[in-house]
C-alpha positions in Angstrom: 31.2 -50.0 -9.5 32.4 -47.7 -6.7 30.4 -44.7 -5.4 32.8 -42.0 -6.7 32.6 -43.6 -10.2 28.8 -43.8 -10.1 28.6 -40.2 -9.0 30.8 -39.2 -12.0 28.4 -41.0 -14.3 25.4 -39.3 -12.6 27.0 -35.9 -13.1 27.6 -36.5 -16.8 24.0 -37.7 -17.1 22.8 -34.5 -15.4 24.8 -32.4 -17.9 23.5 -34.2 -21.0 21.3 -32.1 -23.2 17.5 -32.8 -23.1 16.3 -34.9 -25.9 13.4 -34.0 -28.2 10.7 -36.1 -29.8 9.8 -36.1 -33.4 6.1 -36.2 -34.0 4.2 -38.0 -36.8 4.5 -34.9 -38.9 8.3 -35.0 -38.8 8.6 -31.7 -37.0 10.7 -31.4 -33.9 9.1 -30.2 -30.7 10.9 -27.4 -28.9 10.1 -28.5 -25.3 12.3 -31.1 -23.6 11.1 -34.5 -22.4 11.3 -33.3 -18.8 9.4 -30.1 -19.5 6.6 -31.9 -21.3 6.1 -34.5 -18.6 6.5 -32.1 -15.7 4.0 -29.6 -17.2 1.5 -32.5 -17.5 2.0 -33.5 -13.9 1.8 -29.9 -12.7 -1.5 -29.5 -14.5 -2.8 -32.6 -12.7 -1.6 -31.2 -9.3 -3.3 -27.9 -10.0 -6.5 -29.8 -10.6 -6.1 -31.5 -7.2 -5.0 -34.8 -8.6 -1.8 -36.4 -7.3 -0.8 -39.0 -10.0 1.2 -41.2 -7.7 -1.6 -41.4 -5.2 -4.3 -42.5 -7.7 -5.7 -45.9 -6.6 -4.9 -48.6 -9.2 -7.8 -50.4 -10.7 -6.9 -53.8 -9.5 -9.1 -55.6 -12.1 -7.4 -53.9 -15.0 -3.9 -54.1 -13.8 -1.2 -51.8 -15.1 -1.5 -49.9 -18.3 0.2 -51.7 -21.2 0.8 -51.6 -25.0 -1.7 -53.5 -27.0 0.8 -54.8 -29.6 3.7 -55.8 -27.3 1.5 -56.5 -24.3 4.3 -55.1 -22.2 3.2 -52.9 -19.2 4.3 -49.3 -19.1 6.8 -48.4 -16.4 8.0 -45.5 -14.3 6.2 -42.2 -14.6 4.2 -43.6 -17.6 2.2 -45.7 -15.2 0.9 -42.7 -13.3 0.4 -40.5 -16.4 -1.7 -43.2 -18.3 -3.6 -44.2 -15.2 -4.6 -40.6 -14.6 -6.5 -40.6 -18.0 -9.3 -42.6 -16.3 -9.9 -45.0 -19.2 -11.5 -48.4 -18.6 -9.2 -50.2 -21.0 -5.6 -50.6 -19.9 -4.4 -50.9 -23.5 -2.7 -48.1 -25.5 -1.3 -47.7 -29.1 1.0 -45.3 -30.9 -0.2 -43.5 -34.0 1.8 -45.9 -36.2 0.6 -49.0 -34.4 -3.1 -48.0 -34.8 -2.4 -47.3 -38.6 -0.8 -50.7 -39.0 -3.8 -52.4 -37.5 -6.1 -50.6 -40.0 -7.5 -48.2 -37.3 -7.3 -44.5 -36.8 -7.3 -42.0 -33.9 -10.6 -40.3 -33.5 -10.5 -36.6 -34.5 -9.9 -34.3 -31.6 -8.6 -37.0 -29.2 -5.6 -36.0 -27.2 -2.5 -38.2 -26.7 -0.5 -38.9 -23.6 3.3 -38.6 -23.8 5.2 -41.7 -22.8 8.8 -41.7 -21.7 11.4 -44.2 -22.8 15.2 -44.3 -22.3 17.7 -44.3 -25.1 21.3 -45.5 -24.3 24.2 -43.4 -25.4 27.8 -44.2 -25.0 30.0 -41.8 -23.0 33.8 -42.1 -22.5 35.1 -41.8 -19.0 37.7 -39.0 -18.9 39.9 -40.8 -16.4 39.7 -44.5 -17.4 38.6 -44.0 -21.0 36.1 -46.8 -20.5 32.9 -46.5 -22.4 29.8 -46.2 -20.2 26.2 -46.4 -21.4 24.1 -43.5 -20.2 20.3 -43.5 -20.5 18.8 -40.4 -22.0 15.1 -39.6 -21.8 13.0 -39.5 -25.0 9.3 -39.7 -25.5 6.5 -40.6 -27.9 2.7 -40.4 -27.8 0.0 -43.0 -27.2 -3.8 -43.2 -27.3 -6.1 -45.4 -25.3 -8.3 -47.9 -27.2 -11.3 -45.8 -26.3 -9.9 -43.1 -28.5 -9.4 -45.3 -31.5 -11.9 -46.4 -34.2 -11.6 -49.2 -36.7 -9.9 -52.0 -34.7 -11.3 -55.2 -36.1 -10.4 -57.3 -33.0 -10.7 -55.8 -29.6 -9.0 -57.4 -26.6 -10.8 -58.2 -23.4 -11.3 -54.7 -21.8 -10.6 -56.0 -18.4 -7.9 -58.7 -18.6 -7.3 -60.5 -15.3 -4.5 -58.9 -13.4 -1.8 -60.9 -11.7 -1.4 -59.7 -8.1 0.9 -60.8 -5.3 -0.3 -61.2 -1.7 0.8 -58.1 0.3 2.7 -60.2 2.9 4.5 -62.2 0.2 6.0 -59.0 -1.2 7.6 -58.3 2.1 8.6 -61.9 2.9 10.2 -62.5 -0.5 12.2 -59.2 -0.8 15.8 -60.0 -1.6 18.3 -58.7 1.1 15.3 -57.6 3.2 16.4 -55.4 6.2 15.2 -56.4 9.7 11.8 -55.0 10.5 11.3 -54.0 14.2 7.8 -53.5 15.4 6.5 -51.6 18.4 8.0 -48.3 17.3 6.3 -44.9 17.8 6.5 -44.2 14.1 7.5 -45.7 10.8 11.0 -45.1 9.5 14.1 -46.6 7.9 17.4 -46.3 9.7 20.3 -46.1 7.1 22.9 -46.5 9.9 21.3 -49.6 11.4 19.8 -50.8 8.1 16.5 -51.7 9.7 12.8 -50.6 9.3 10.9 -49.5 12.3 7.2 -49.9 12.3 4.3 -49.3 14.8 2.4 -52.4 15.6 -0.3 -53.4 13.0 -3.2 -52.5 15.3 -2.1 -48.9 15.3 -3.1 -48.6 11.6 -6.6 -47.7 10.5 -6.6 -50.4 7.9 -4.6 -53.3 6.5 -4.1 -51.4 3.3 -2.5 -48.5 5.2 -0.2 -50.9 7.1 1.1 -52.4 3.9 1.4 -49.1 2.1 3.5 -47.8 5.0 5.8 -50.8 5.2 6.3 -50.7 1.4 7.2 -47.0 1.7 10.0 -47.8 4.3 11.2 -50.8 2.3 11.6 -48.6 -0.7 13.8 -46.3 1.4 15.9 -49.3 2.4 16.7 -50.2 -1.3 18.9 -47.1 -1.4 21.5 -48.7 0.9 25.0 -49.0 -0.5 24.8 -52.8 -0.7 21.4 -52.7 -2.5 20.8 -50.0 -5.1 23.3 -47.5 -3.7 21.1 -44.4 -4.0 22.8 -41.1 -3.0 19.6 -39.8 -1.5 20.0 -42.6 1.2 23.8 -43.2 1.3 24.6 -39.5 1.7 23.5 -37.4 4.7 20.6 -35.2 3.7 18.9 -32.8 6.1 15.2 -32.7 6.6 13.5 -30.5 4.0 16.4 -30.5 1.6 16.0 -31.1 -2.1 17.6 -34.5 -1.8 15.4 -35.4 1.2 12.3 -34.4 -0.8 13.5 -36.4 -3.8 13.9 -39.5 -1.6 10.4 -39.1 -0.2 9.0 -38.9 -3.7 10.8 -42.0 -4.6 9.4 -43.8 -1.6 5.8 -42.6 -2.3 5.9 -43.7 -5.9 7.7 -47.0 -5.1 5.0 -47.8 -2.5 2.3 -47.0 -5.1 3.9 -49.5 -7.5 4.0 -52.2 -4.8 0.4 -51.5 -3.7 -0.7 -51.9 -7.3 1.1 -55.2 -7.5 -0.5 -56.3 -4.2 -4.0 -55.3 -5.4 -4.3 -52.6 -2.8 -6.7 -50.0 -4.2 -7.6 -47.9 -1.2 -5.2 -46.1 1.1 -5.5 -43.1 3.4 -3.4 -40.5 1.5 -2.2 -37.0 2.1 -3.8 -34.7 -0.5 -3.9 -31.5 1.6 -3.4 -28.1 0.1 0.0 -27.8 1.8 1.1 -31.2 0.4 0.0 -30.2 -3.1 1.7 -26.8 -2.9 4.9 -28.5 -1.7 5.2 -30.7 -4.8 4.0 -28.0 -7.1 7.0 -25.8 -6.0 9.4 -28.7 -6.1 8.4 -29.7 -9.7 8.5 -26.1 -10.9 12.0 -25.7 -9.5 13.3 -29.0 -11.0 11.8 -30.2 -14.2 13.8 -33.5 -14.1 12.6 -34.4 -10.6 9.4 -36.3 -11.4 10.8 -38.4 -14.3 14.0 -39.3 -12.6 12.3 -40.0 -9.2 9.8 -42.3 -10.9 12.5 -44.2 -12.7 14.3 -44.7 -9.3 11.0 -45.7 -7.7 10.5 -48.3 -10.4 14.0 -49.7 -9.8 13.3 -49.9 -6.1 10.0 -51.7 -6.7 11.7 -54.1 -9.1 14.4 -54.8 -6.5 11.8 -55.6 -3.8 9.8 -57.8 -6.2 12.9 -59.6 -7.4 12.0 -58.5 -11.0 14.6 -58.3 -13.7 14.2 -56.9 -17.2 16.4 -57.7 -20.1 16.0 -54.1 -21.4 16.1 -51.9 -18.4 16.0 -48.8 -20.5 12.5 -49.4 -22.0 10.0 -47.0 -20.7 7.4 -48.6 -23.0 
């Protein structure tokens, strides 16, 4: 698919109406998926919590659904992880009911995003394209549910990958040049520049930084063809900020896979305010950037999913 055609698809996607979720009562919520998720993230930021910078609990692994056993993906990982529960398992209202359990009175759910494919006809070629549209449902942690007859191990063994293996096994990995004054990705040269390892305060910070730059590299035209990399974007622009958010969240996914729990992160007041303003100005930013970050992490890990639309 060429760049112009992909941009046309992206434009149609941006113009699609926001989708609504139907709750268990059958009534339609009036806020869009993006509004609901963004408002939740903004509330966390206002409390001083940056969801994509929360260290993952390496022993628990990623949050997952108890019935399907599938891990949640994209923005869902950060939202569920920010609930601070010991168990990584979650259920929908209907799943809990089918298991003979019930949600404890007064417990609050967490919204979970998934993607529904719709068919759109291309105006020029008349070809049918499948476009993902965001929808959501609610889940509760096992700690919020009573009546489950069989409880899973609260701390299942997580499968991690050695940090160096993630870099070494990346498909189409760009050249990595050490001895640089700072860390960066060069789109024109398609290489990652990194300071020498001894310049970093810890091994975890070294790996977190190189993952950040490798996520940038996935945007190259011959990899994931992300416009925030393939097109020229000035420092401080909306697209520049979007790409930085993708790289930060993508690095967080990879650190979780590598079992890296502690990194030196920027949580200054200025940093928080910057993202608060960005999210308030664009309610689609956090959901879309997280989805792109997940794709970037999948690419680096060589992971393929049969149903790429499942937000779980």
